[in-house]
Each structure stands twice: as C-alpha cells, then as structure tokens.
N, CA, C and O atoms as a GROMACS GRO file, in nm:
protein
  316
    1MET      N    1  -0.127  -2.822   1.087
    1MET     CA    2  -0.226  -2.742   1.158
    1MET      C    3  -0.175  -2.610   1.183
    1MET      O    4  -0.056  -2.585   1.206
    2LYS      N    5  -0.263  -2.532   1.179
    2LYS     CA    6  -0.220  -2.373   1.182
    2LYS      C    7  -0.189  -2.331   1.330
    2LYS      O    8  -0.257  -2.367   1.427
    3MET      N    9  -0.066  -2.240   1.336
    3MET     CA   10  -0.045  -2.185   1.477
    3MET      C   11  -0.153  -2.077   1.495
    3MET      O   12  -0.203  -2.001   1.412
    4PRO      N   13  -0.182  -2.099   1.682
    4PRO     CA   14  -0.274  -2.029   1.745
    4PRO      C   15  -0.234  -1.916   1.713
    4PRO      O   16  -0.111  -1.903   1.717
    5ARG      N   17  -0.318  -1.789   1.670
    5ARG     CA   18  -0.271  -1.644   1.718
    5ARG      C   19  -0.276  -1.561   1.820
    5ARG      O   20  -0.223  -1.451   1.833
    6ASP      N   21  -0.365  -1.640   1.916
    6ASP     CA   22  -0.414  -1.536   2.064
    6ASP      C   23  -0.315  -1.649   2.157
    6ASP      O   24  -0.336  -1.636   2.278
    7MET      N   25  -0.245  -1.721   2.135
    7MET     CA   26  -0.176  -1.786   2.258
    7MET      C   27  -0.080  -1.679   2.334
    7MET      O   28  -0.016  -1.593   2.274
    8ASP      N   29  -0.081  -1.696   2.458
    8ASP     CA   30  -0.025  -1.602   2.548
    8ASP      C   31   0.094  -1.698   2.619
    8ASP      O   32   0.090  -1.815   2.582
    9ALA      N   33   0.185  -1.667   2.702
    9ALA     CA   34   0.283  -1.693   2.770
    9ALA      C   35   0.252  -1.835   2.865
    9ALA      O   36   0.300  -1.946   2.889
   10ALA      N   37   0.134  -1.744   2.901
   10ALA     CA   38   0.056  -1.856   3.009
   10ALA      C   39   0.022  -1.979   3.001
   10ALA      O   40   0.039  -2.068   3.084
   11GLN      N   41  -0.047  -1.986   2.859
   11GLN     CA   42  -0.055  -2.114   2.786
   11GLN      C   43   0.028  -2.208   2.750
   11GLN      O   44   0.036  -2.324   2.791
   12LEU      N   45   0.114  -2.130   2.642
   12LEU     CA   46   0.234  -2.213   2.634
   12LEU      C   47   0.291  -2.272   2.746
   12LEU      O   48   0.320  -2.391   2.734
   13ILE      N   49   0.319  -2.206   2.874
   13ILE     CA   50   0.410  -2.243   2.964
   13ILE      C   51   0.284  -2.405   2.993
   13ILE      O   52   0.340  -2.512   2.971
   14LYS      N   53   0.197  -2.411   3.019
   14LYS     CA   54   0.123  -2.457   3.068
   14LYS      C   55   0.102  -2.556   2.960
   14LYS      O   56   0.043  -2.652   3.009
   15ALA      N   57   0.122  -2.573   2.854
   15ALA     CA   58   0.088  -2.695   2.746
   15ALA      C   59   0.246  -2.756   2.773
   15ALA      O   60   0.266  -2.877   2.758
   16LEU      N   61   0.351  -2.666   2.813
   16LEU     CA   62   0.470  -2.721   2.768
   16LEU      C   63   0.508  -2.828   2.889
   16LEU      O   64   0.588  -2.916   2.855
   17GLN      N   65   0.465  -2.833   3.016
   17GLN     CA   66   0.435  -2.836   3.137
   17GLN      C   67   0.419  -2.984   3.147
   17GLN      O   68   0.486  -3.060   3.217
   18ARG      N   69   0.301  -3.018   3.052
   18ARG     CA   70   0.232  -3.127   3.021
   18ARG      C   71   0.298  -3.218   2.926
   18ARG      O   72   0.224  -3.315   2.907
   19VAL      N   73   0.406  -3.226   2.858
   19VAL     CA   74   0.518  -3.270   2.807
   19VAL      C   75   0.641  -3.257   2.870
   19VAL      O   76   0.722  -3.288   2.782
   20GLY      N   77   0.707  -3.225   2.978
   20GLY     CA   78   0.781  -3.269   3.063
   20GLY      C   79   0.883  -3.129   3.113
   20GLY      O   80   0.974  -3.141   3.196
   21TYR      N   81   0.853  -3.019   3.056
   21TYR     CA   82   0.923  -2.921   3.073
   21TYR      C   83   0.870  -2.803   3.201
   21TYR      O   84   0.755  -2.760   3.214
   22ARG      N   85   0.979  -2.772   3.278
   22ARG     CA   86   0.911  -2.686   3.406
   22ARG      C   87   0.973  -2.566   3.393
   22ARG      O   88   1.066  -2.538   3.318
   23VAL      N   89   0.906  -2.487   3.483
   23VAL     CA   90   0.962  -2.324   3.523
   23VAL      C   91   1.103  -2.327   3.619
   23VAL      O   92   1.084  -2.362   3.735
   24VAL      N   93   1.208  -2.302   3.589
   24VAL     CA   94   1.353  -2.280   3.661
   24VAL      C   95   1.392  -2.142   3.689
   24VAL      O   96   1.465  -2.126   3.787
   25ARG      N   97   1.357  -2.038   3.621
   25ARG     CA   98   1.336  -1.884   3.700
   25ARG      C   99   1.299  -1.785   3.613
   25ARG      O  100   1.321  -1.796   3.493
   26ARG      N  101   1.241  -1.683   3.666
   26ARG     CA  102   1.166  -1.561   3.596
   26ARG      C  103   1.311  -1.447   3.593
   26ARG      O  104   1.396  -1.429   3.681
   27SER      N  105   1.300  -1.400   3.490
   27SER     CA  106   1.418  -1.280   3.498
   27SER      C  107   1.342  -1.145   3.430
   27SER      O  108   1.362  -1.149   3.309
   28GLY      N  109   1.274  -1.046   3.461
   28GLY     CA  110   1.220  -0.988   3.423
   28GLY      C  111   1.093  -1.030   3.329
   28GLY      O  112   1.032  -1.130   3.368
   29SER      N  113   1.065  -0.993   3.260
   29SER     CA  114   0.968  -1.020   3.146
   29SER      C  115   1.009  -1.189   3.048
   29SER      O  116   0.951  -1.232   2.949
   30HIS      N  117   1.111  -1.242   3.113
   30HIS     CA  118   1.121  -1.373   3.024
   30HIS      C  119   1.114  -1.503   3.126
   30HIS      O  120   1.170  -1.484   3.234
   31ILE      N  121   1.067  -1.605   3.111
   31ILE     CA  122   1.064  -1.738   3.163
   31ILE      C  123   1.130  -1.869   3.136
   31ILE      O  124   1.098  -1.936   3.038
   32ARG      N  125   1.199  -1.899   3.201
   32ARG     CA  126   1.298  -2.008   3.159
   32ARG      C  127   1.245  -2.145   3.211
   32ARG      O  128   1.213  -2.175   3.326
   33LEU      N  129   1.245  -2.229   3.088
   33LEU     CA  130   1.144  -2.383   3.124
   33LEU      C  131   1.275  -2.478   3.079
   33LEU      O  132   1.360  -2.444   2.998
   34GLN      N  133   1.272  -2.599   3.147
   34GLN     CA  134   1.395  -2.670   3.137
   34GLN      C  135   1.307  -2.811   3.129
   34GLN      O  136   1.206  -2.832   3.195
   35CYS      N  137   1.370  -2.906   3.033
   35CYS     CA  138   1.326  -3.031   3.053
   35CYS      C  139   1.463  -3.141   3.074
   35CYS      O  140   1.578  -3.122   3.035
   36ASP      N  141   1.414  -3.250   3.142
   36ASP     CA  142   1.554  -3.348   3.158
   36ASP      C  143   1.558  -3.434   3.035
   36ASP      O  144   1.659  -3.461   2.968
   37GLU      N  145   1.442  -3.473   3.016
   37GLU     CA  146   1.441  -3.605   2.891
   37GLU      C  147   1.425  -3.528   2.748
   37GLU      O  148   1.315  -3.474   2.761
   38PRO      N  149   1.464  -3.499   2.641
   38PRO     CA  150   1.604  -3.485   2.607
   38PRO      C  151   1.638  -3.334   2.660
   38PRO      O  152   1.586  -3.228   2.626
   39PRO      N  153   1.747  -3.359   2.759
   39PRO     CA  154   1.806  -3.219   2.823
   39PRO      C  155   1.812  -3.098   2.717
   39PRO      O  156   1.878  -3.094   2.613
   40HIS      N  157   1.727  -3.000   2.769
   40HIS     CA  158   1.666  -2.889   2.658
   40HIS      C  159   1.656  -2.795   2.766
   40HIS      O  160   1.658  -2.846   2.878
   41SER      N  161   1.643  -2.622   2.757
   41SER     CA  162   1.590  -2.550   2.779
   41SER      C  163   1.535  -2.430   2.691
   41SER      O  164   1.563  -2.418   2.572
   42VAL      N  165   1.464  -2.355   2.751
   42VAL     CA  166   1.353  -2.251   2.624
   42VAL      C  167   1.355  -2.133   2.701
   42VAL      O  168   1.334  -2.148   2.821
   43THR      N  169   1.376  -2.022   2.659
   43THR     CA  170   1.295  -1.880   2.708
   43THR      C  171   1.178  -1.865   2.664
   43THR      O  172   1.153  -1.894   2.547
   44ILE      N  173   1.100  -1.825   2.734
   44ILE     CA  174   0.933  -1.776   2.654
   44ILE      C  175   0.952  -1.634   2.722
   44ILE      O  176   0.981  -1.628   2.841
   45PRO      N  177   0.932  -1.490   2.627
   45PRO     CA  178   0.888  -1.398   2.673
   45PRO      C  179   0.720  -1.386   2.736
   45PRO      O  180   0.612  -1.412   2.685
   46ASN      N  181   0.762  -1.330   2.874
   46ASN     CA  182   0.619  -1.309   2.937
   46ASN      C  183   0.516  -1.204   2.857
   46ASN      O  184   0.470  -1.104   2.911
   47HIS      N  185   0.494  -1.234   2.752
   47HIS     CA  186   0.383  -1.121   2.646
   47HIS      C  187   0.249  -1.215   2.640
   47HIS      O  188   0.256  -1.338   2.644
   48SER      N  189   0.135  -1.146   2.632
   48SER     CA  190   0.009  -1.160   2.580
   48SER      C  191  -0.041  -1.056   2.431
   48SER      O  192  -0.080  -0.940   2.446
   49PRO      N  193  -0.033  -1.106   2.330
   49PRO     CA  194  -0.034  -1.260   2.278
   49PRO      C  195   0.095  -1.297   2.270
   49PRO      O  196   0.166  -1.224   2.339
   50LEU      N  197   0.150  -1.376   2.216
   50LEU     CA  198   0.310  -1.418   2.188
   50LEU      C  199   0.320  -1.377   2.027
   50LEU      O  200   0.259  -1.438   1.940
   51ARG      N  201   0.404  -1.268   2.003
   51ARG     CA  202   0.370  -1.299   1.837
   51ARG      C  203   0.396  -1.424   1.771
   51ARG      O  204   0.463  -1.512   1.825
   52ILE      N  205   0.350  -1.433   1.667
   52ILE     CA  206   0.372  -1.566   1.578
   52ILE      C  207   0.504  -1.620   1.526
   52ILE      O  208   0.525  -1.740   1.508
   53GLY      N  209   0.588  -1.528   1.505
   53GLY     CA  210   0.722  -1.585   1.464
   53GLY      C  211   0.808  -1.648   1.616
   53GLY      O  212   0.888  -1.741   1.629
   54THR      N  213   0.758  -1.560   1.708
   54THR     CA  214   0.827  -1.605   1.842
   54THR      C  215   0.784  -1.747   1.858
   54THR      O  216   0.869  -1.831   1.830
   55LEU      N  217   0.645  -1.797   1.907
   55LEU     CA  218   0.601  -1.908   1.903
   55LEU      C  219   0.641  -1.998   1.804
   55LEU      O  220   0.675  -2.109   1.847
   56SER      N  221   0.646  -1.984   1.690
   56SER     CA  222   0.714  -2.072   1.582
   56SER      C  223   0.825  -2.116   1.604
   56SER      O  224   0.867  -2.232   1.595
   57ALA      N  225   0.884  -2.005   1.640
   57ALA     CA  226   1.051  -2.038   1.694
   57ALA      C  227   1.065  -2.123   1.800
   57ALA      O  228   1.163  -2.196   1.807
   58ILE      N  229   0.976  -2.122   1.887
   58ILE     CA  230   1.009  -2.181   1.993
   58ILE      C  231   0.929  -2.341   2.010
   58ILE      O  232   0.978  -2.426   2.085
   59LEU      N  233   0.783  -2.371   1.919
   59LEU     CA  234   0.765  -2.448   1.879
   59LEU      C  235   0.868  -2.550   1.817
   59LEU      O  236   0.864  -2.669   1.849
   60GLY      N  237   0.965  -2.494   1.722
   60GLY     CA  238   1.036  -2.557   1.670
   60GLY      C  239   1.124  -2.602   1.694
   60GLY      O  240   1.165  -2.710   1.653
   61ASP      N  241   1.199  -2.496   1.799
   61ASP     CA  242   1.310  -2.554   1.881
   61ASP      C  243   1.257  -2.680   1.988
   61ASP      O  244   1.322  -2.785   1.993
   62VAL      N  245   1.175  -2.667   2.044
   62VAL     CA  246   1.105  -2.768   2.133
   62VAL      C  247   1.065  -2.871   2.061
   62VAL      O  248   1.113  -2.971   2.113
   63ALA      N  249   0.983  -2.907   1.942
   63ALA     CA  250   1.010  -3.006   1.837
   63ALA      C  251   1.111  -3.080   1.790
   63ALA      O  252   1.113  -3.201   1.768
   64SER      N  253   1.212  -2.982   1.774
   64SER     CA  254   1.331  -3.056   1.678
   64SER      C  255   1.415  -3.106   1.814
   64SER      O  256   1.500  -3.192   1.793
   65LYS      N  257   1.397  -3.058   1.963
   65LYS     CA  258   1.462  -3.214   2.089
   65LYS      C  259   1.395  -3.267   2.106
   65LYS      O  260   1.410  -3.311   2.220
   66MET      N  261   1.274  -3.320   2.046
   66MET     CA  262   1.187  -3.401   2.098
   66MET      C  263   1.209  -3.503   1.980
   66MET      O  264   1.172  -3.619   1.997
   67GLY      N  265   1.259  -3.472   1.877
   67GLY     CA  266   1.261  -3.577   1.738
   67GLY      C  267   1.122  -3.590   1.686
   67GLY      O  268   1.078  -3.705   1.672
   68THR      N  269   1.045  -3.486   1.653
   68THR     CA  270   0.877  -3.452   1.627
   68THR      C  271   0.879  -3.347   1.554
   68THR      O  272   0.977  -3.274   1.545
   69THR      N  273   0.760  -3.327   1.489
   69THR     CA  274   0.753  -3.205   1.398
   69THR      C  275   0.673  -3.113   1.452
   69THR      O  276   0.589  -3.152   1.533
   70ARG      N  277   0.684  -2.960   1.415
   70ARG     CA  278   0.626  -2.873   1.473
   70ARG      C  279   0.441  -2.885   1.462
   70ARG      O  280   0.370  -2.823   1.541
   71GLU      N  281   0.389  -2.964   1.365
   71GLU     CA  282   0.275  -2.990   1.327
   71GLU      C  283   0.216  -3.101   1.472
   71GLU      O  284   0.114  -3.088   1.540
   72ALA      N  285   0.300  -3.183   1.477
   72ALA     CA  286   0.279  -3.312   1.556
   72ALA      C  287   0.274  -3.244   1.681
   72ALA      O  288   0.164  -3.259   1.735
   73LEU      N  289   0.376  -3.158   1.760
   73LEU     CA  290   0.388  -3.089   1.847
   73LEU      C  291   0.269  -3.018   1.883
   73LEU      O  292   0.238  -3.020   2.002
   74LEU      N  293   0.208  -2.967   1.816
   74LEU     CA  294   0.114  -2.854   1.820
   74LEU      C  295  -0.013  -2.964   1.866
   74LEU      O  296  -0.072  -2.952   1.973
   75LYS      N  297  -0.039  -3.060   1.778
   75LYS     CA  298  -0.138  -3.117   1.806
   75LYS      C  299  -0.157  -3.188   1.937
   75LYS      O  300  -0.265  -3.228   1.980
   76VAL      N  301  -0.005  -3.202   2.013
   76VAL     CA  302  -0.014  -3.260   2.152
   76VAL      C  303  -0.039  -3.172   2.249
   76VAL      O  304  -0.117  -3.187   2.343
   77LEU      N  305   0.034  -3.069   2.224
   77LEU     CA  306  -0.018  -2.959   2.317
   77LEU      C  307  -0.122  -2.882   2.338
   77LEU      O  308  -0.144  -2.810   2.436
   78LEU      N  309  -0.228  -2.909   2.181
   78LEU     CA  310  -0.344  -2.810   2.250
   78LEU      C  311  -0.451  -2.897   2.248
   78LEU      O  312  -0.563  -2.847   2.248
   79SER      N  313  -0.437  -3.047   2.246
   79SER     CA  314  -0.594  -3.092   2.284
   79SER      C  315  -0.554  -3.144   2.429
   79SER      O  316  -0.639  -3.191   2.504
   0.00000   0.00000   0.00000
C-alpha cells in the first residue's frame, strides 16, 4: 500500500489511538503517544502534512513493536 502524502499529525494520532495508543504529553510542536501492550512510546511532530520519511519511520517503528508489517498496519489505520 502506498504511503499517504497528505496525512497530518492529527490524523495519524487519531488512527494510532484506534490501535491502542494514547496521548501522554505535548512539548512544543511534538506529541508523545504511549501504548501499554506492547509497551512502546512514539513522538510525532505536530506538522501538516507530515513528511513522507517521518511518517514512514513512525509507522515502521509502530509496526515492528506490534509484530506486523508497515503495509498491514497502514491497511488497519486507513480503514
């Protein structure tokens, strides 16, 4: 599945909240999300749109912690 080119931080946060992440703090233009199972945290820059490399790195990190592929995670997040 192709990476979305127009996803902003708010959309990504909302999508990650559907798979178990929650906002734990904000610091300047960055938002920290945390998940309990598996234990993991990720920082998302509050940009609109997110750079494709930044989005790819965040999704890759989340996918590896969830034990899935980036493409499978994208399908879940975008559905």
